[in-house]
Structures are given as C-alpha cells and as structure tokens.
N, C-alpha and C positions, 0 to 999 in steps of 0.2 A: 942209504940214499936210493939204492935200487928198489927197496920195498916201497918207499915214498913215491918214486917215479911210477911204479907199477900201479899203486893205488890211484894216483892221479889219472893215469891212462884209463883205468876201469871206470872212474867217476865220470870221465868225459866221453865214454863210449856212446856212439849214436844209438838212441833208443826210440826216437819218435820222428817220423817223416811227415811233413806237411806238403799238401799238393794243391795247386790251382786246378780248376776243372776245365773250363773252355779253352781250347787251344793247347792244353797240356795233356790231360788223359784222353780228352775227346779231340777230334780233328777240328780245325778252324772251320767255322760255318760260313763266314763272310770275309771278304778281303778288305773292304774299305774301313779306314779308321779316321777319326776326327780329333786332332790335337792329342790329348792324353787319354782318349777313350780307346778301349780294346774291342776287337771283333767279338760279337756275342750273339746269343740266341735272342736277345731283345730285338736286335736289328733283323735277324733272320725271320722272326715272326712278322715284323712290320713289312718286310719285303714280300712275304707270302700273302699279306693282306692287301697288297696293291700299291701302285706308285704314289698315291696320295698319302697313304699310311706311312710309306717309307720316307716321304718328304717331311711329314710332320715329326716322325721319330728322329730324323736327322736334325731338325730344328731343336729338339731337346738336347742333343749333343752339343750344339753350338752354345746354348744357354749354360750348360754345365761347364764347358771350357771357358766361358766368359765370366764364371763365378756368379751367375744369376740365381742359383739355387742355394738354399741354406745348408743343404747336405744331401747325401746320397738318397735318403728316403724321399725327399721332395722330388728329386729327379725321377725316381721310380714311379711315384704317384702320377707325374705328368705323362710318362710313357704309358702307364696303364690306361689313362684316359684315351690315348690313341688306340690301344687295343680294343677298348669298349666301343669307341666310336665306329670302328670299322668291323664290328661284329665277330670278335674272337669267340669261338665256342670250345667246349671241352674236347670234342672229337678232333677239331682242327688243331688245337694246341698239342694234343697227344701225338697226332700224326707227325707234326713238325719235330717235336722232342725226340720221338723214336727214330727219326730219319738221321739223327746225328750219330756218327760212328766213332768208336774208339780208335786211337792210334794202334797200329800193329804192335803186338807184344805187351799190351797193357795188362791183360789178365795174367799172363805168365810172370810179369814183373811183380804184381802184388802177391801172387802165390809165393814167389821166392822171398819177398820181404817178410812174409809170415814165418817162413822157415828160418829166417835170420833173426827172429824175435823182435821185429820192429812193430811198434804201434803206428797206426796211420790216421791221418786227419785230412779232410777236404774242406777248403774254405773258398767260397765263390760268391761273386756278385750276381750270379745267375739264378736259375729257377730250382726250387726244391724238388720238383718232379724229376728233373735230370739228375740231381744229386742223390735222390733216393734210389734211382736206378743204378747209379755207380756204386753206392754203398752196399747194395745187395749183391750185385754182380761180382764186385771186387773184395767184399768182406772188409770194408773200411770201418775202422773203429769209431771215428767221429766225423760228422759232416754238417757243415753250416752253409746255407744258401740264402740269398737275399730275399727271394720272393716265392711265396706259396699262394697259389690260386685256389679258390673254393667256387664250386659251381652249383647252380640250382638244378631242380629235377629235369629241366629241359636242356641242360648243358650250357646255359648262359652264365657268364661271369657274374658271380654274386658278391664275393668279398675277397679279401686278400690279407696276408700277413707279411710284413716287411721287416727285414733286419739290415742294419747298416754294415754289412760285412763285405765291403769292397773298398779299394783305395786305403786310406789311413785306417778305416774301420776294420779291415781284415786283421790288422795287427792286434786289436783288442781281443778278438776271438782266438788268435794264436797264443797270446799270453795267458788267456784263461785256461786253455788246455795244458800249457806248460806248467802253470801253477797247480792244477789239479793233480798232475802226475809227479809233482815235486822235481821237475827237471830244469837244468840250467840251459842256457842257449847253446853251450858247447855239446850238449847231448841231443840236439835237434837239427834236422835238415829241412830244406825246402826246395821244391821243384816247381817252376812256373815258366810263363812265356811272355807276360805282358808288362807294360810300364806300370800298371796298377799293382804289380807284385814287388816293386822295389823295396817298400817298407818291410815286407816279410823276409826278403833275401838278406837284408841287413841285420835282422834280428835273431839269426840262428848261427850256429857254428859252421855249417856247410850249406852252400846253396848251389843249385844247378839251373842254368838257363837252357831250356829245352826248345831248340829252334825258335829262339825268342827275339823280341824287340831289342834293338841295339842298346837302348838305355838300360835295360835289365842286364844284358850281357856284361856291361861295364862294372856292375857291382857284385856279380856272382863269383863264387869260388871256381866253378867249372862251367864251361860252355860247350853245348852239343849243337852242332849245325849239320843237318842232313839234307840230301837232295829232296826237293818237293816230290811227294808221292812215294818216297822210300823211308819215311819216318818209322823208326823202331824204338819203342819206349824202353826196351830192355837195355839200351845203352846206358841208362842211368845207374844200373846195377854195378857198373865198374867203379862208381864213386861212393857207393853205400855199402861198406863192408859188414 
C-alpha cells in the first residue's frame, strides 16, 4: 500500500505551471474594467491614442459584454480598427509595451521554478510583443498571445495575426500543452488574476489567485492578496513545491 501511495504521489507531482500575463506577471496597466473584461494593454494603447480612441475602444467592450461579437477574434479585429484609425505606429506601440513593468520578484520566481524542475507556460489575450519579452526575460518554455502586429517599412500597421487565446479559448491552449507533455490536471498549476482566467483555474490540480478579481478567488486553491504597491510575485512559491 505504501508503494502504491508513493507512486501515486510521484505521478501527481506538479510539473507544469501556467501563467496569465497582464496583471499577473506584469503590473496592471489600467484600473477600469467593464463587465467581464479585464484591464489590459488593449485599453492602455487606446488611452494613449487619445480620448476618442479610448471611447471607441470602450464601446467594443460593451459589445463584447452584450454578446454582439461571434468570438474573441472578432472583438480583436474591431479594436484593431480603432488602433488603425487613430494612427498607431510601431514606435508608439513599442514605447507603450516597454513601459509595462513586471511585478516585484517575478524574475526570481521563474529562476526558482527552473531550479524546481517546472516547465512554464504563458497564455494571454494580450500582445505577442509583450509575451515575447516575458518569454526571453523569464525563460518561459511556452507562450501564447492573442495578437501579433506586423508593420510596414514606415512603421505603420500593415497586418496582424490573431489567436483566440482568451476567456474560454485560453483553456484550449492549456489543454494542448498538457497533452503534448502527457500530463494530467493534477500535475499542473495555474496563476492568474482576472475573471477571464476562471476556466484555467478549474482545469488544473492547483490554482493561485494573485491579487485577483473576487470571482477568480472563489474558484482557486490558494489566494494571495497584497497591499497595492507592495506586490511580490515570490509569494506564489509557497504553494508550488
């Protein structure tokens, strides 16, 4: 019986940790939310493009919450039209993306997870440029982000690639990586902060709500709440042996 129990424990040992990006490993960039939408760099870009851009971007959130889009990709396409209309350029985009800071202790946390033999994966409804930065800085094994922008030689927005990896779509990418590594839910963990992360939190053996929306806190295994301005990502290491 002891041998079987030990084998079961080894089989269920946590081996893969999934992470949300915006508001989780990076600091929240905006405060306002609308319905089931989470603060994001999409809104930050619109705010930097001016009040009219911000107003039109806010209208896309209303339509999303009202169920007026067929899916996440259609919502992104509508928001991209706002970015184009108000003159988003590559230099402007990169300045805004690079202004977003990591939570304290984030780099040290990922270094420690590597020492503990965890694989890591990032799944976000945000921009690939930001996910690329995190993947390199933190040596993340897998990263999925919803929107990649392509620019012409003058730095104007030329084209884009969209992936439905937010809300329910996040779960599809999580399950793909779990399948590729042959892992069960009991061997996986998730760390996030938004209501759009609820599906992921329910799909793993251990979940952590990091300074999160109350709806996410209700479904997570562990909850971390820290004073604003004193967030320390290393706190999650207490729950990831």
